[in-house]
All heavy atoms as an XYZ file, in Angstrom:
911
protein
N     -28.312      4.341    -73.315
C     -28.601      5.126    -72.122
C     -28.320      6.587    -72.440
O     -27.411      6.905    -73.182
C     -27.722      4.655    -70.964
C     -27.930      5.489    -69.717
S     -26.823      5.068    -68.367
C     -27.314      3.393    -68.057
N     -29.102      7.445    -71.823
C     -28.915      8.882    -72.002
C     -29.130      9.566    -70.661
O     -30.133      9.320    -69.987
C     -29.918      9.405    -73.015
C     -29.839     10.897    -73.218
C     -30.838     11.330    -74.261
N     -30.784     12.765    -74.429
C     -31.700     13.472    -75.056
N     -32.730     12.865    -75.584
N     -31.585     14.770    -75.156
N     -28.199     10.411    -70.297
C     -28.348     11.236    -69.101
C     -28.663     12.640    -69.579
O     -27.934     13.205    -70.396
C     -27.063     11.226    -68.248
C     -26.781      9.801    -67.760
C     -27.193     12.218    -67.083
C     -25.445      9.642    -67.078
N     -29.747     13.212    -69.080
C     -30.137     14.565    -69.466
C     -29.789     15.497    -68.323
O     -30.352     15.399    -67.232
C     -31.647     14.643    -69.795
C     -32.028     16.064    -70.165
C     -31.976     13.671    -70.924
N     -28.861     16.383    -68.574
C     -28.427     17.353    -67.570
C     -29.421     18.511    -67.517
O     -30.077     18.838    -68.508
C     -27.037     17.890    -67.906
C     -25.997     16.821    -68.131
C     -25.623     16.134    -66.850
N     -24.610     15.106    -67.120
C     -24.341     14.107    -66.333
N     -24.998     13.969    -65.200
N     -23.416     13.225    -66.652
N     -29.505     19.124    -66.378
C     -30.400     20.260    -66.203
C     -30.178     21.312    -67.277
O     -31.123     21.897    -67.797
C     -30.207     20.881    -64.803
O     -30.425     19.871    -63.825
C     -31.158     22.031    -64.566
N     -28.942     21.537    -67.660
C     -28.624     22.557    -68.653
C     -29.190     22.230    -70.036
O     -29.319     23.116    -70.873
C     -27.110     22.747    -68.751
O     -26.496     21.525    -69.154
N     -29.570     20.984    -70.295
C     -30.122     20.593    -71.590
C     -31.622     20.853    -71.691
O     -32.180     20.810    -72.773
C     -29.884     19.098    -71.842
C     -28.448     18.724    -72.038
C     -28.319     17.231    -72.281
O     -28.936     16.725    -73.233
O     -27.609     16.583    -71.490
N     -32.264     21.063    -70.575
C     -33.705     21.275    -70.573
C     -33.998     22.737    -70.833
O     -33.537     23.604    -70.120
C     -34.307     20.863    -69.231
C     -34.050     19.439    -68.879
C     -34.687     19.123    -67.547
N     -33.907     18.084    -66.898
C     -33.903     17.850    -65.617
N     -34.614     18.602    -64.807
N     -33.192     16.880    -65.119
N     -34.813     23.010    -71.829
C     -35.152     24.390    -72.143
C     -36.564     24.712    -71.721
O     -37.357     23.821    -71.432
N     -36.914     25.993    -71.698
C     -38.285     26.375    -71.351
C     -39.249     25.965    -72.462
O     -38.863     25.818    -73.612
C     -38.201     27.900    -71.220
C     -37.045     28.272    -72.081
C     -36.075     27.127    -72.009
N     -40.496     25.766    -72.089
C     -41.531     25.398    -73.045
C     -42.563     26.512    -73.055
O     -43.080     26.887    -72.012
C     -42.201     24.064    -72.635
C     -43.331     23.724    -73.578
C     -41.157     22.958    -72.599
N     -42.862     27.053    -74.225
C     -43.866     28.106    -74.349
C     -45.193     27.460    -74.717
O     -45.360     26.959    -75.817
C     -43.450     29.115    -75.410
C     -44.412     30.279    -75.513
O     -45.401     30.320    -74.760
O     -44.179     31.153    -76.364
N     -46.138     27.453    -73.795
C     -47.429     26.808    -74.007
C     -48.581     27.805    -73.926
O     -49.715     27.410    -73.698
C     -47.624     25.701    -72.957
C     -46.645     24.581    -73.073
C     -46.938     23.685    -74.257
O     -48.073     23.481    -74.649
N     -45.894     23.156    -74.853
N     -48.301     29.097    -74.135
C     -49.347     30.105    -73.953
C     -50.555     29.893    -74.846
O     -51.651     30.337    -74.526
C     -48.782     31.499    -74.193
C     -47.863     31.960    -73.072
C     -47.255     33.272    -73.407
N     -46.290     33.031    -74.481
C     -45.560     33.965    -75.039
N     -45.683     35.196    -74.681
N     -44.705     33.662    -75.986
N     -50.400     29.215    -75.972
C     -51.532     29.013    -76.867
C     -52.262     27.702    -76.616
O     -53.156     27.336    -77.362
C     -51.065     29.053    -78.336
O     -50.134     27.985    -78.535
C     -50.435     30.387    -78.684
N     -51.902     26.990    -75.548
C     -52.529     25.696    -75.278
C     -53.069     25.570    -73.854
O     -53.481     24.486    -73.457
C     -51.527     24.553    -75.542
O     -50.393     24.733    -74.706
C     -51.100     24.514    -76.997
N     -53.059     26.680    -73.102
C     -53.557     26.648    -71.730
C     -54.357     27.908    -71.416
O     -54.190     28.942    -72.040
C     -52.417     26.508    -70.688
C     -51.679     25.190    -70.865
C     -51.468     27.682    -70.750
N     -55.213     27.772    -70.403
C     -55.951     28.897    -69.852
C     -55.462     29.090    -68.426
O     -55.419     28.125    -67.658
C     -57.466     28.587    -69.837
O     -57.894     28.349    -71.172
C     -58.259     29.728    -69.231
N     -55.070     30.306    -68.057
C     -54.575     30.574    -66.713
C     -53.068     30.414    -66.641
O     -52.386     30.244    -67.653
N     -52.544     30.454    -65.411
C     -51.101     30.346    -65.205
C     -50.703     28.883    -65.084
O     -51.206     28.164    -64.222
C     -50.674     31.103    -63.960
C     -50.764     32.613    -64.122
C     -50.165     33.301    -62.926
O     -50.596     33.077    -61.795
N     -49.176     34.135    -63.170
N     -49.791     28.481    -65.956
C     -49.308     27.107    -65.984
C     -47.803     27.147    -66.192
O     -47.314     27.895    -67.038
C     -49.978     26.297    -67.116
C     -49.484     24.863    -67.127
C     -51.505     26.334    -66.976
N     -47.075     26.348    -65.407
C     -45.621     26.284    -65.523
C     -45.222     24.893    -65.993
O     -45.561     23.906    -65.350
C     -44.966     26.600    -64.184
C     -45.250     27.990    -63.729
C     -44.507     29.107    -63.973
C     -46.362     28.434    -62.934
N     -45.088     30.203    -63.401
C     -46.237     29.820    -62.748
C     -47.463     27.776    -62.370
C     -47.155     30.573    -62.030
C     -48.387     28.519    -61.657
C     -48.223     29.898    -61.483
N     -44.506     24.842    -67.120
C     -44.027     23.588    -67.694
C     -42.538     23.469    -67.430
O     -41.776     24.379    -67.760
C     -44.248     23.568    -69.206
C     -45.688     23.468    -69.605
C     -46.494     24.589    -69.635
C     -46.235     22.247    -69.971
C     -47.819     24.508    -70.012
C     -47.558     22.155    -70.340
C     -48.353     23.281    -70.374
N     -42.130     22.360    -66.861
C     -40.712     22.092    -66.672
C     -40.386     20.788    -67.395
O     -40.783     19.704    -66.948
C     -40.364     21.954    -65.187
C     -38.898     21.666    -64.960
C     -38.578     21.408    -63.503
O     -39.402     21.713    -62.632
O     -37.490     20.884    -63.248
N     -39.708     20.876    -68.542
C     -39.356     19.640    -69.240
C     -38.491     18.758    -68.349
O     -37.558     19.222    -67.711
C     -38.563     20.124    -70.456
C     -38.921     21.569    -70.602
C     -39.223     22.070    -69.221
N     -38.835     17.485    -68.279
C     -38.050     16.517    -67.524
C     -37.111     15.799    -68.482
O     -35.961     15.547    -68.163
C     -38.975     15.509    -66.803
C     -38.178     14.393    -66.154
C     -39.833     16.242    -65.771
N     -37.626     15.492    -69.680
C     -36.840     14.827    -70.714
C     -37.261     15.397    -72.055
O     -38.449     15.387    -72.377
C     -37.103     13.310    -70.685
C     -36.370     12.471    -71.707
C     -34.877     12.425    -71.388
C     -36.933     11.054    -71.733
N     -36.302     15.926    -72.830
C     -36.675     16.372    -74.175
C     -37.296     15.197    -74.938
O     -37.018     14.033    -74.631
C     -35.338     16.776    -74.798
C     -34.425     17.009    -73.642
C     -34.888     16.079    -72.555
N     -38.124     15.485    -75.918
C     -38.785     14.415    -76.660
C     -37.757     13.390    -77.134
O     -36.790     13.718    -77.800
C     -39.575     14.984    -77.846
O     -40.555     15.897    -77.337
C     -40.285     13.880    -78.619
N     -37.968     12.162    -76.713
C     -37.071     11.050    -77.017
C     -37.925      9.855    -77.415
O     -38.837      9.478    -76.678
C     -36.216     10.696    -75.777
O     -35.494     11.868    -75.367
C     -35.237      9.582    -76.069
N     -37.651      9.280    -78.568
C     -38.420      8.125    -79.056
C     -39.924      8.391    -78.999
O     -40.708      7.549    -78.578
C     -38.077      6.860    -78.260
C     -36.640      6.403    -78.482
O     -36.075      6.722    -79.549
O     -36.096      5.745    -77.585
N     -40.328      9.590    -79.398
C     -41.735     10.003    -79.434
C     -42.413     10.075    -78.074
O     -43.629     10.037    -77.979
C     -42.558      9.110    -80.357
C     -42.380      9.467    -81.823
O     -41.956     10.599    -82.109
O     -42.669      8.613    -82.673
N     -41.632     10.173    -77.001
C     -42.197     10.355    -75.661
C     -41.688     11.683    -75.107
O     -40.504     11.991    -75.200
C     -41.787      9.215    -74.741
N     -42.595     12.472    -74.553
C     -42.249     13.739    -73.920
C     -42.671     13.656    -72.463
O     -43.795     13.243    -72.167
C     -42.985     14.911    -74.608
O     -42.643     14.927    -75.993
C     -42.610     16.243    -73.984
N     -41.778     14.048    -71.557
C     -42.081     14.016    -70.133
C     -41.880     15.414    -69.569
O     -40.832     16.026    -69.778
C     -41.185     13.009    -69.388
C     -41.316     11.618    -70.022
C     -41.543     12.972    -67.909
C     -40.342     10.605    -69.473
N     -42.890     15.914    -68.854
C     -42.806     17.246    -68.264
C     -43.503     17.268    -66.913
O     -44.509     16.583    -66.708
C     -43.448     18.281    -69.182
N     -42.967     18.060    -66.006
C     -43.638     18.371    -64.757
C     -44.438     19.643    -65.024
O     -43.881     20.644    -65.483
C     -42.616     18.604    -63.649
O     -43.276     18.979    -62.464
N     -45.741     19.591    -64.779
C     -46.622     20.712    -65.114
C     -47.358     21.143    -63.857
O     -48.008     20.332    -63.201
C     -47.634     20.309    -66.211
C     -48.438     21.525    -66.657
C     -46.932     19.656    -67.399
N     -47.241     22.436    -63.522
C     -47.922     22.991    -62.352
C     -48.972     23.985    -62.825
O     -48.670     24.894    -63.606
C     -46.921     23.673    -61.407
O     -45.962     22.704    -60.983
C     -47.623     24.265    -60.191
N     -50.188     23.801    -62.345
C     -51.326     24.644    -62.703
C     -51.722     25.491    -61.498
O     -51.901     24.953    -60.400
C     -52.543     23.783    -63.064
C     -52.359     22.905    -64.269
C     -51.752     21.664    -64.156
C     -52.824     23.305    -65.502
C     -51.600     20.836    -65.256
C     -52.681     22.485    -66.622
C     -52.070     21.250    -66.495
N     -51.896     26.806    -61.682
C     -52.483     27.657    -60.651
C     -53.954     27.268    -60.511
O     -54.535     26.652    -61.421
C     -52.357     29.129    -61.061
N     -54.596     27.612    -59.386
C     -56.003     27.272    -59.223
C     -56.836     27.706    -60.440
O     -56.728     28.837    -60.909
C     -56.415     28.047    -57.970
C     -55.152     28.108    -57.166
C     -54.068     28.320    -58.206
N     -57.625     26.771    -60.959
C     -58.506     27.049    -62.091
C     -57.852     26.999    -63.465
O     -58.551     27.041    -64.473
N     -56.538     26.913    -63.533
C     -55.854     26.852    -64.829
C     -56.023     25.460    -65.434
O     -56.154     24.471    -64.713
C     -54.375     27.186    -64.669
N     -56.014     25.382    -66.761
C     -56.187     24.088    -67.421
C     -55.653     24.144    -68.850
O     -55.415     25.215    -69.392
C     -57.656     23.676    -67.432
C     -58.532     24.645    -68.194
C     -59.993     24.221    -68.142
N     -60.827     25.244    -68.721
C     -61.652     26.015    -68.031
N     -61.752     25.888    -66.728
N     -62.376     26.921    -68.631
N     -55.537     22.957    -69.429
C     -55.119     22.866    -70.822
C     -56.297     23.160    -71.736
O     -57.453     23.148    -71.304
C     -54.614     21.442    -71.165
O     -55.706     20.531    -71.082
C     -53.474     21.009    -70.250
N     -56.004     23.376    -73.002
C     -57.034     23.391    -74.038
C     -57.399     21.922    -74.318
O     -56.724     21.002    -73.868
C     -56.490     24.005    -75.327
C     -56.379     25.511    -75.329
C     -56.387     26.279    -74.170
C     -56.233     26.175    -76.535
C     -56.270     27.659    -74.211
C     -56.108     27.554    -76.583
C     -56.136     28.292    -75.432
N     -58.442     21.709    -75.097
C     -58.759     20.373    -75.575
C     -57.575     19.863    -76.379
O     -56.944     20.630    -77.113
C     -59.997     20.387    -76.474
C     -61.281     20.604    -75.750
C     -62.019     21.755    -75.730
C     -61.994     19.654    -74.963
N     -63.139     21.574    -74.969
C     -63.156     20.288    -74.493
C     -61.767     18.326    -74.609
C     -64.083     19.648    -73.682
C     -62.687     17.682    -73.801
C     -63.837     18.341    -73.356
N     -57.261     18.591    -76.252
C     -56.177     18.001    -77.034
C     -56.277     16.484    -77.015
O     -57.076     15.917    -76.276
C     -54.804     18.459    -76.512
C     -54.504     18.040    -75.117
N     -55.082     18.613    -73.998
C     -53.675     17.078    -74.639
C     -54.621     18.035    -72.904
N     -53.758     17.084    -73.262
N     -55.462     15.849    -77.851
C     -55.386     14.390    -77.887
C     -53.957     13.996    -78.229
O     -53.184     14.805    -78.754
C     -56.366     13.797    -78.890
C     -56.150     14.268    -80.307
C     -57.230     13.766    -81.247
O     -58.403     14.136    -81.054
O     -56.888     13.019    -82.179
N     -53.615     12.761    -77.906
C     -52.258     12.260    -78.103
C     -52.282     11.058    -79.036
O     -53.144     10.179    -78.901
C     -51.630     11.863    -76.759
C     -51.631     12.992    -75.785
N     -50.658     13.953    -75.770
C     -52.528     13.329    -74.833
C     -50.943     14.833    -74.817
N     -52.081     14.484    -74.241
N     -51.346     11.043    -79.940
C     -51.278      9.998    -80.947
C     -51.246      8.587    -80.333
O     -51.907      7.677    -80.816
C     -50.025     10.225    -81.791
C     -49.761      9.194    -82.851
C     -48.478      9.463    -83.604
O     -47.571     10.138    -83.068
O     -48.391      8.983    -84.735
N     -50.485      8.420    -79.243
C     -50.351      7.096    -78.631
C     -50.740      7.087    -77.152
O     -50.426      6.145    -76.429
C     -48.925      6.586    -78.829
C     -48.645      6.322    -80.312
C     -47.279      5.771    -80.651
N     -46.490      5.291    -79.570
C     -45.261      5.751    -79.261
N     -44.718      6.710    -79.971
N     -44.591      5.239    -78.264
N     -51.408      8.136    -76.697
C     -51.893      8.187    -75.320
C     -51.067      9.076    -74.412
O     -50.050      9.653    -74.823
N     -51.532      9.191    -73.180
C     -50.859     10.031    -72.186
C     -51.062      9.430    -70.800
O     -52.131      8.902    -70.480
C     -51.412     11.454    -72.205
C     -50.675     12.399    -71.264
C     -51.212     13.815    -71.322
O     -52.407     14.034    -71.241
N     -50.312     14.771    -71.473
N     -50.021      9.542    -69.982
C     -50.079      9.137    -68.583
C     -49.873     10.389    -67.742
O     -48.930     11.147    -67.982
C     -48.979      8.108    -68.261
C     -49.133      6.864    -69.127
C     -49.002      7.748    -66.771
C     -47.895      6.013    -69.197
N     -50.763     10.612    -66.780
C     -50.635     11.721    -65.842
C     -50.461     11.135    -64.447
O     -51.256     10.291    -64.027
C     -51.884     12.606    -65.862
C     -52.293     13.185    -67.217
C     -53.634     13.895    -67.097
C     -51.222     14.118    -67.744
N     -49.438     11.584    -63.738
C     -49.230     11.175    -62.341
C     -49.345     12.443    -61.503
O     -48.481     13.324    -61.579
C     -47.856     10.528    -62.168
C     -47.559     10.182    -60.753
N     -46.293     10.034    -60.279
C     -48.366      9.932    -59.686
C     -46.321      9.734    -58.996
N     -47.574      9.668    -58.623
N     -50.408     12.539    -60.720
C     -50.635     13.725    -59.901
C     -49.682     13.674    -58.707
O     -49.714     12.734    -57.915
C     -52.102     13.823    -59.433
C     -52.313     15.109    -58.645
C     -53.054     13.752    -60.626
N     -48.842     14.708    -58.592
C     -47.819     14.751    -57.555
C     -48.300     15.526    -56.330
O     -48.093     15.089    -55.196
C     -46.523     15.388    -58.118
C     -45.441     15.472    -57.060
C     -46.029     14.597    -59.320
N     -48.932     16.667    -56.554
C     -49.439     17.483    -55.446
C     -50.759     18.127    -55.839
O     -51.024     18.366    -57.013
C     -48.464     18.614    -55.050
O     -48.279     19.487    -56.164
C     -47.127     18.077    -54.592
N     -51.559     18.429    -54.842
C     -52.783     19.193    -55.049
C     -53.948     18.367    -55.548
O     -53.982     17.144    -55.451
N     -54.902     19.097    -56.102
C     -56.158     18.506    -56.576
C     -56.495     19.139    -57.911
O     -56.320     20.344    -58.110
C     -57.261     18.796    -55.557
C     -58.403     17.859    -55.566
C     -59.254     17.961    -54.292
N     -59.378     19.315    -53.766
C     -60.246     20.226    -54.214
N     -61.074     19.921    -55.181
N     -60.288     21.420    -53.684
N     -56.985     18.328    -58.831
C     -57.299     18.851    -60.152
C     -58.510     18.187    -60.760
O     -59.269     17.474    -60.084
N     -58.677     18.430    -62.054
C     -59.784     17.878    -62.819
C     -59.240     17.349    -64.141
O     -58.294     17.909    -64.705
C     -60.831     18.964    -63.116
C     -61.490     19.626    -61.917
C     -62.245     20.871    -62.349
C     -62.424     18.650    -61.227
N     -59.862     16.290    -64.626
C     -59.573     15.761    -65.952
C     -60.919     15.433    -66.583
O     -61.850     15.010    -65.890
C     -58.640     14.526    -65.886
C     -59.278     13.366    -65.156
C     -58.166     14.113    -67.263
N     -61.034     15.669    -67.905
C     -62.321     15.470    -68.551
C     -62.120     15.004    -69.985
O     -61.371     15.628    -70.740
C     -63.114     16.774    -68.536
S     -64.795     16.620    -69.181
N     -62.807     13.919    -70.352
C     -62.847     13.459    -71.736
C     -64.004     14.135    -72.443
O     -65.033     14.434    -71.807
C     -63.033     11.946    -71.797
O     -61.908     11.306    -71.279
N     -63.877     14.349    -73.735
C     -64.930     14.982    -74.523
C     -66.224     14.181    -74.378
O     -66.232     12.954    -74.514
C     -64.508     15.044    -75.991
C     -65.325     16.040    -76.788
O     -66.192     16.730    -76.207
O     -65.089     16.138    -78.007
N     -67.294     14.876    -74.020
C     -68.589     14.241    -73.828
C     -68.818     13.730    -72.415
O     -69.920     13.280    -72.096
N     -67.790     13.800    -71.562
C     -67.916     13.321    -70.190
C     -67.996     14.453    -69.192
O     -67.978     15.627    -69.556
N     -68.077     14.095    -67.940
C     -68.087     15.064    -66.846
C     -66.683     15.149    -66.252
O     -65.994     14.130    -66.157
C     -69.070     14.626    -65.754
C     -70.525     14.673    -66.184
C     -71.006     16.092    -66.455
O     -70.616     17.013    -65.701
O     -71.751     16.279    -67.431
N     -66.239     16.340    -65.821
C     -64.926     16.451    -65.177
C     -64.839     15.539    -63.950
O     -65.793     15.432    -63.179
C     -64.849     17.925    -64.774
C     -65.783     18.623    -65.711
C     -66.901     17.645    -65.949
N     -63.706     14.869    -63.808
C     -63.449     13.976    -62.690
C     -62.361     14.576    -61.809
O     -61.369     15.108    -62.325
C     -62.984     12.607    -63.194
C     -63.981     11.924    -64.113
C     -65.268     11.563    -63.412
O     -65.238     10.946    -62.345
N     -66.387     11.958    -63.986
N     -62.525     14.481    -60.496
C     -61.521     14.997    -59.556
C     -60.331     14.040    -59.528
O     -60.509     12.817    -59.476
C     -62.118     15.160    -58.147
C     -63.214     16.231    -58.165
C     -61.032     15.501    -57.130
C     -63.989     16.342    -56.874
N     -59.131     14.619    -59.567
C     -57.899     13.838    -59.410
C     -57.103     14.459    -58.264
O     -57.135     15.671    -58.055
C     -57.074     13.769    -60.713
C     -56.832     15.167    -61.315
C     -57.777     12.869    -61.725
C     -55.985     15.178    -62.580
N     -56.412     13.588    -57.515
C     -55.684     14.025    -56.323
C     -54.266     13.475    -56.334
O     -53.972     12.517    -57.054
C     -56.385     13.509    -55.071
C     -57.760     14.065    -54.846
C     -58.408     13.424    -53.607
N     -59.723     13.953    -53.357
C     -60.833     13.554    -53.962
N     -60.796     12.591    -54.854
N     -61.989     14.102    -53.666
N     -53.422     14.058    -55.467
C     -52.042     13.590    -55.329
C     -52.024     12.073    -55.187
O     -52.786     11.506    -54.407
C     -51.374     14.253    -54.129
N     -51.177     11.426    -55.972
C     -51.048      9.981    -55.962
C     -51.836      9.287    -57.058
O     -51.551      8.138    -57.399
N     -52.834      9.955    -57.625
C     -53.627      9.350    -58.695
C     -52.810      9.256    -59.985
O     -51.971     10.105    -60.270
C     -54.887     10.168    -58.992
C     -55.942     10.082    -57.896
O     -55.792      9.243    -56.985
O     -56.910     10.875    -57.967
N     -53.106      8.209    -60.748
C     -52.536      8.018    -62.079
C     -53.702      8.020    -63.058
O     -54.719      7.366    -62.824
C     -51.798      6.661    -62.199
C     -50.725      6.517    -61.133
C     -51.253      6.469    -63.608
C     -49.507      7.363    -61.331
N     -53.561      8.745    -64.160
C     -54.596      8.795    -65.193
C     -53.993      8.258    -66.487
O     -52.919      8.705    -66.890
C     -55.091     10.247    -65.422
C     -56.135     10.293    -66.533
C     -55.625     10.856    -64.133
N     -54.661      7.313    -67.126
C     -54.276      6.844    -68.462
C     -55.306      7.385    -69.442
O     -56.508      7.134    -69.294
C     -54.240      5.320    -68.532
C     -54.225      4.808    -69.950
C     -55.202      4.070    -70.555
C     -53.202      5.002    -70.939
N     -54.851      3.801    -71.851
C     -53.622      4.371    -72.121
C     -51.983      5.684    -70.942
C     -52.860      4.373    -73.292
C     -51.219      5.686    -72.102
C     -51.659      5.038    -73.244
N     -54.847      8.145    -70.418
C     -55.707      8.661    -71.475
C     -55.342      7.896    -72.744
O     -54.208      8.013    -73.226
C     -55.497     10.179    -71.680
C     -56.435     10.692    -72.756
C     -55.686     10.952    -70.376
N     -56.255      7.101    -73.291
C     -55.941      6.303    -74.473
C     -55.624      7.154    -75.705
O     -56.018      8.324    -75.786
C     -57.220      5.493    -74.714
C     -57.954      5.514    -73.428
C     -57.600      6.823    -72.780
N     -54.963      6.552    -76.647
C     -54.618      7.209    -77.911
C     -55.868      7.800    -78.560
O     -56.914      7.155    -78.610
C     -53.971      6.206    -78.854
N     -55.752      9.056    -79.014
C     -56.835      9.705    -79.748
C     -57.998     10.201    -78.916
O     -58.952     10.750    -79.467
N     -57.968     10.031    -77.597
C     -59.081     10.495    -76.756
C     -58.932     11.990    -76.479
O     -57.975     12.434    -75.858
C     -59.130      9.730    -75.438
C     -60.331     10.114    -74.594
C     -60.482      9.204    -73.396
O     -60.604      7.980    -73.598
O     -60.458      9.728    -72.268
N     -59.900     12.760    -76.936
C     -59.892     14.216    -76.755
C     -60.198     14.509    -75.286
O     -61.177     13.980    -74.734
C     -60.939     14.822    -77.679
C     -60.990     16.312    -77.716
C     -61.982     16.699    -78.805
N     -62.782     17.818    -78.414
C     -62.623     19.063    -78.858
N     -61.685     19.322    -79.729
N     -63.403     20.024    -78.440
N     -59.386     15.372    -74.657
C     -59.529     15.616    -73.223
C     -58.866     16.930    -72.837
O     -58.195     17.571    -73.641
C     -58.906     14.460    -72.429
C     -57.407     14.385    -72.578
N     -56.806     13.931    -73.729
C     -56.405     14.721    -71.733
C     -55.483     14.000    -73.589
N     -55.220     14.472    -72.378
N     -59.057     17.307    -71.570
C     -58.328     18.429    -70.962
C     -58.054     18.057    -69.514
O     -58.670     17.155    -68.963
C     -59.082     19.759    -71.078
C     -60.423     19.824    -70.391
C     -61.647     19.615    -70.961
C     -60.687     20.121    -69.016
N     -62.638     19.748    -70.033
C     -62.081     20.072    -68.817
C     -59.889     20.422    -67.913
C     -62.682     20.308    -67.590
C     -60.494     20.660    -66.683
C     -61.870     20.608    -66.540
N     -57.116     18.775    -68.896
C     -56.816     18.562    -67.474
C     -56.238     19.836    -66.898
O     -55.687     20.667    -67.616
C     -55.874     17.368    -67.247
C     -54.782     17.227    -68.251
N     -53.513     17.710    -68.068
C     -54.788     16.644    -69.470
C     -52.779     17.426    -69.136
N     -53.519     16.782    -70.001
N     -56.402     19.994    -65.576
C     -55.890     21.186    -64.917
C     -56.208     21.165    -63.431
O     -56.654     20.149    -62.894
N     -55.967     22.288    -62.777
C     -56.169     22.401    -61.334
C     -57.633     22.643    -60.994
O     -58.383     23.224    -61.781
C     -55.321     23.537    -60.776
N     -58.018     22.198    -59.812
C     -59.348     22.516    -59.282
C     -59.410     24.031    -59.034
O     -58.371     24.689    -58.923
C     -59.582     21.746    -57.986
N     -60.609     24.585    -58.951
C     -60.730     26.036    -58.762
C     -60.063     26.561    -57.492
O     -59.669     27.725    -57.436
C     -62.243     26.269    -58.694
C     -62.853     25.093    -59.356
C     -61.915     23.946    -59.113
N     -59.901     25.687    -56.479
C     -59.377     26.134    -55.190
C     -58.055     25.456    -54.806
O     -57.698     25.423    -53.638
C     -60.418     25.878    -54.100
C     -60.786     24.399    -53.980
O     -60.400     23.598    -54.876
O     -61.468     24.038    -53.009
N     -57.334     24.916    -55.786
C     -56.100     24.187    -55.462
C     -55.078     24.314    -56.584
O     -55.433     24.279    -57.759
C     -56.416     22.706    -55.238
O     -55.242     21.968    -54.983
N     -53.838     24.434    -56.198
C     -52.742     24.277    -57.161
C     -52.611     22.778    -57.419
O     -52.921     21.968    -56.549
C     -51.423     24.832    -56.568
C     -50.226     24.466    -57.416
C     -51.518     26.334    -56.383
N     -52.196     22.394    -58.619
C     -51.947     20.985    -58.899
C     -50.687     20.847    -59.747
O     -50.484     21.611    -60.686
C     -53.093     20.325    -59.646
C     -52.816     18.834    -59.862
S     -53.782     17.970    -61.115
C     -53.505     18.871    -62.595
N     -49.854     19.868    -59.394
C     -48.701     19.508    -60.212
C     -48.847     18.063    -60.619
O     -49.160     17.208    -59.785
C     -47.379     19.695    -59.442
O     -47.243     21.067    -59.090
C     -46.186     19.267    -60.278
N     -48.641     17.807    -61.907
C     -48.598     16.420    -62.368
C     -47.409     16.213    -63.285
O     -46.897     17.157    -63.875
C     -49.907     15.958    -63.002
C     -50.307     16.623    -64.284
N     -49.435     16.928    -65.317
C     -51.520     17.023    -64.710
C     -50.093     17.469    -66.311
N     -51.367     17.558    -65.968
N     -46.973     14.980    -63.334
C     -45.975     14.562    -64.290
C     -46.756     14.061    -65.492
O     -47.624     13.196    -65.356
C     -45.109     13.441    -63.706
C     -43.903     13.030    -64.518
C     -42.896     14.174    -64.592
C     -43.254     11.802    -63.901
N     -46.506     14.650    -66.667
C     -47.221     14.270    -67.883
C     -46.267     13.538    -68.817
O     -45.220     14.069    -69.177
C     -47.779     15.510    -68.564
N     -46.647     12.329    -69.183
C     -45.880     11.531    -70.136
C     -46.754     11.404    -71.378
O     -47.791     10.717    -71.353
C     -45.537     10.150    -69.550
C     -44.770     10.329    -68.235
C     -44.741      9.324    -70.562
C     -44.676      9.076    -67.396
N     -46.365     12.102    -72.422
C     -47.151     12.150    -73.656
C     -46.465     11.300    -74.714
O     -45.266     11.463    -74.958
C     -47.291     13.594    -74.137
O     -47.901     14.381    -73.125
N     -47.241     10.417    -75.341
C     -46.691      9.464    -76.300
C     -47.117      9.818    -77.715
O     -48.313      9.915    -77.999
C     -47.155      8.055    -75.934
C     -46.871      7.647    -74.477
C     -47.535      6.323    -74.150
C     -45.373      7.594    -74.231
N     -46.149     10.032    -78.581
C     -46.450     10.428    -79.948
C     -46.775     11.904    -80.038
O     -46.543     12.680    -79.111
N     -47.355     12.288    -81.155
C     -47.687     13.688    -81.430
C     -48.900     14.116    -80.606
O     -49.864     13.358    -80.478
C     -47.980     13.882    -82.934
C     -48.455     15.285    -83.233
C     -46.746     13.534    -83.759
N     -48.848     15.334    -80.062
C     -50.008     15.926    -79.383
C     -50.701     16.853    -80.357
O     -50.055     17.708    -80.964
C     -49.561     16.713    -78.133
O     -48.888     15.819    -77.240
C     -50.756     17.342    -77.431
N     -51.998     16.691    -80.523
C     -52.773     17.546    -81.407
C     -53.644     18.460    -80.542
O     -54.536     17.979    -79.834
C     -53.641     16.703    -82.345
C     -52.787     15.976    -83.392
C     -53.623     15.096    -84.316
N     -54.126     13.887    -83.684
C     -53.414     12.769    -83.522
N     -52.182     12.707    -83.951
N     -53.961     11.714    -82.944
N     -53.342     19.766    -80.576
C     -54.054     20.743    -79.764
C     -55.277     21.262    -80.498
O     -55.272     21.401    -81.719
C     -53.122     21.901    -79.406
C     -52.057     21.474    -78.457
C     -50.772     21.116    -78.770
C     -52.186     21.316    -77.042
N     -50.104     20.746    -77.629
C     -50.939     20.867    -76.558
C     -53.229     21.516    -76.138
C     -50.716     20.613    -75.202
C     -53.012     21.265    -74.813
C     -51.759     20.820    -74.345
N     -56.325     21.576    -79.748
C     -57.560     22.117    -80.303
C     -57.919     23.404    -79.564
O     -57.044     24.077    -79.034
C     -58.679     21.072    -80.214
N     -59.202     23.701    -79.479
C     -59.656     24.978    -78.935
C     -59.657     25.005    -77.410
O     -59.560     23.966    -76.743
C     -61.076     25.282    -79.455
C     -62.175     24.439    -78.837
C     -62.367     23.078    -79.499
O     -61.570     22.673    -80.365
O     -63.311     22.383    -79.108
N     -59.810     26.212    -76.893
C     -59.914     26.439    -75.455
C     -61.189     25.784    -74.933
O     -62.200     25.734    -75.636
C     -59.939     27.950    -75.204
C     -59.902     28.340    -73.768
C     -59.735     29.858    -73.589
O     -59.742     30.589    -74.594
O     -59.608     30.288    -72.439
N     -61.143     25.299    -73.682
C     -62.323     24.710    -73.055
C     -63.309     25.827    -72.734
O     -62.918     26.859    -72.170
C     -61.933     23.963    -71.761
C     -63.168     23.434    -71.038
C     -60.961     22.837    -72.084
N     -64.576     25.658    -73.127
C     -65.587     26.692    -72.902
C     -65.998     26.738    -71.445
O     -65.964     25.768    -70.741
C     -66.811     26.425    -73.779
């Protein structure tokens, strides 16, 4: 068992992996190859393209956003929705143009970042 105190959580600098204003709050430092963070996106902000070695779970806590797999169309996600992104699936996610969105992101394994979404 491990208890993570607030004082153990440090800031995360993600300026090279997002477009727009995004606030990352680590919930649990990387433990057993799992990283958990609360991520808040300003309207229209989003991640760059990326993929996860063992997948990612997104739990939308507030607001409305978009998630998109490479080659697909952006899908609307809302508070209460859960998104499972399989291992190796290239994707992006972020807030809708007219809404702030916060999600809990559980990333499994290494995250491989790519280019900004066009």
